C-alpha positions in Angstrom: 47.7 265.1 2.3 46.2 262.0 0.8 47.7 258.5 0.9 48.9 258.6 -2.7 50.8 261.8 -2.2 52.3 260.5 1.1 53.4 257.3 -0.7 55.0 259.4 -3.5 57.0 261.4 -1.0 58.2 258.2 0.7 59.2 256.7 -2.6 61.1 259.9 -3.5 62.8 260.0 -0.1 63.9 256.3 -0.4 65.2 256.9 -4.0 67.5 259.7 -2.9 68.4 258.6 0.6 68.2 254.8 0.8 72.0 254.3 1.1 72.1 256.8 4.0 69.4 254.9 5.7 71.1 251.5 5.1 74.4 252.9 6.3 72.8 254.4 9.4 71.1 251.1 10.3 74.4 249.2 9.7 76.2 251.6 12.0 73.6 251.4 14.7 73.7 247.6 14.6 77.5 247.6 14.8 77.4 249.8 17.9 74.7 247.7 19.6 76.6 244.5 18.9 79.8 246.1 20.3 78.0 247.2 23.5 76.4 243.8 24.1 79.5 241.7 23.5 82.3 243.7 25.0 83.6 242.7 28.4 83.2 245.1 31.3 86.4 246.9 32.2 87.8 246.0 35.6 89.0 248.9 37.7 92.6 248.4 38.6 93.5 248.6 42.4 97.2 248.1 42.2 100.0 248.6 39.8 103.4 247.0 39.5 106.3 247.8 37.1 108.0 244.6 35.7 111.3 245.8 34.3 113.3 243.2 32.2 116.5 243.4 30.2 114.6 241.9 27.3 111.1 242.0 26.0 108.5 240.9 28.6 106.4 237.9 27.6 102.7 238.8 27.5 101.6 235.4 28.8 104.0 235.6 31.7 102.7 239.1 32.6 99.1 237.8 32.5 100.0 234.9 34.8 101.8 237.2 37.2 98.7 239.5 37.3 96.5 236.6 38.2 99.0 235.5 40.9 99.4 238.9 42.4 95.7 240.1 42.4 94.5 238.1 45.4 97.3 239.7 47.5 96.4 243.3 46.7 94.0 245.5 48.7 90.6 246.5 47.2 91.6 250.1 47.0 88.6 251.2 44.9 86.2 249.1 47.1 84.4 247.6 44.2 84.5 244.1 45.7 87.2 242.9 43.1 90.9 242.9 43.6 92.8 243.7 40.4 96.5 244.0 39.8 97.9 245.5 36.7 101.5 244.9 35.6 103.4 247.2 33.2 106.0 245.1 31.4 109.0 247.2 30.2 112.2 246.3 28.5 115.5 248.1 29.1 116.7 247.3 25.6 115.5 247.8 22.0 116.4 246.1 18.8 118.2 249.1 17.3 120.3 250.6 20.0 120.7 247.9 22.6 120.5 249.3 26.1 117.7 251.9 26.4 116.5 253.2 29.7 114.1 255.8 28.4 111.0 253.6 29.1 112.3 253.0 32.6 112.8 256.7 33.3 109.3 257.5 32.1 107.8 254.8 34.4 109.9 255.8 37.4 109.2 259.5 37.0 105.5 259.4 36.1 104.2 255.8 36.1 101.3 254.5 38.3 103.4 251.9 40.0 105.6 252.2 43.1 106.3 248.4 43.5 108.9 247.3 41.0 110.1 243.8 40.0 113.4 244.5 38.3 116.4 242.7 36.8 119.7 243.1 38.5 120.9 245.6 35.9 117.9 247.8 36.4 118.2 247.5 40.1 121.8 248.7 40.1 120.7 251.8 38.1 117.8 252.6 40.4 119.9 251.9 43.5 122.7 254.2 42.4 120.3 257.0 41.8 118.6 256.8 45.2 115.2 256.0 43.7 114.4 253.1 46.1 113.4 253.0 49.7 114.9 250.9 52.5 112.9 247.7 53.1 114.7 246.3 56.2 111.8 247.1 58.5 109.4 244.8 56.6 110.4 241.7 58.4 113.1 239.1 58.8 114.1 237.3 55.7 117.4 236.2 54.3 116.4 237.7 51.0 115.7 241.2 52.3 118.8 243.3 51.4 118.6 247.0 52.0 116.3 248.4 49.4 115.5 245.2 47.6 113.9 241.8 48.2 115.7 239.1 46.1 112.5 237.4 44.9 114.2 235.1 42.4 116.6 233.8 45.1 113.7 233.3 47.5 112.0 230.7 45.3 108.6 232.5 45.5 108.4 232.9 41.7 108.4 229.1 41.3 104.7 229.2 42.1 104.1 230.5 38.6 104.7 228.2 35.6 105.9 231.0 33.4 108.9 231.5 35.6 110.1 227.8 35.7 112.5 228.3 32.8 113.3 231.9 33.8 117.1 232.4 34.0 117.0 236.0 35.0 117.4 237.2 38.6 114.8 239.6 39.8 114.3 241.9 42.8 111.2 243.5 44.3 111.7 247.2 45.2 109.5 250.0 46.4 110.0 253.5 44.9 110.8 256.2 47.4 107.9 258.6 47.9 109.1 260.8 50.8 111.1 263.7 49.6 110.0 263.3 45.9 107.4 264.9 43.7 105.1 261.9 44.6 104.9 262.9 48.2 101.5 264.3 49.2 99.8 262.8 46.1 97.1 260.4 47.4 97.3 258.0 44.5 101.0 257.3 45.1 100.8 257.3 48.8 98.0 254.7 48.6 100.0 252.6 46.2 103.0 252.8 48.5 101.0 251.6 51.5 99.5 248.8 49.4 103.0 247.9 48.1 104.3 247.4 51.6 101.4 245.1 52.4 101.8 243.1 49.2 105.5 242.7 49.7 104.9 241.4 53.2 102.4 238.8 51.8 105.0 237.7 49.2 107.7 237.3 51.9 105.3 235.0 53.8 105.1 232.7 50.8 108.8 231.8 51.1 108.1 230.1 54.4 105.5 227.7 52.9 
């Protein structure tokens, strides 16, 4: 095949397929830019459910994650401690009170440490979902299956809670005797939740 014939074939290919080539190059560049600019995903060590009566504030949740992360154990042993908080509302704009999201998180969510409003606490307490916390130490704010974190003043360390009028409790979901028992991920979260709660209780004394 001589040079002229090769050139003719190339020109013919470009005439019929140039937009496919241009589109392919554009797609390739888009993928490369995405790979080079995206931030690495941090592996989460610890989960907490934040259950409010109204819609959680994203900035408040982010601040709480930053506050909580240094206190959690490095469960995945990657050298970085990362806490992830799931913010859930008990109400919706159409029907008012709506506990469906709460039920989903309690029955199959990743978290066993819960920070809940008084209304949510009463529901969980009445259904025997929470475990007794009285063995975790001596605190005037430890009360059966809850730690009254708002009353303890610990939340004042975060700016996002300065104007917070709600009253919140920290609770740990019961693992023993439930479908979570014997499942390593939940038992690891339970052990971590106990240690995290102990660290939070220490903060009230500072």
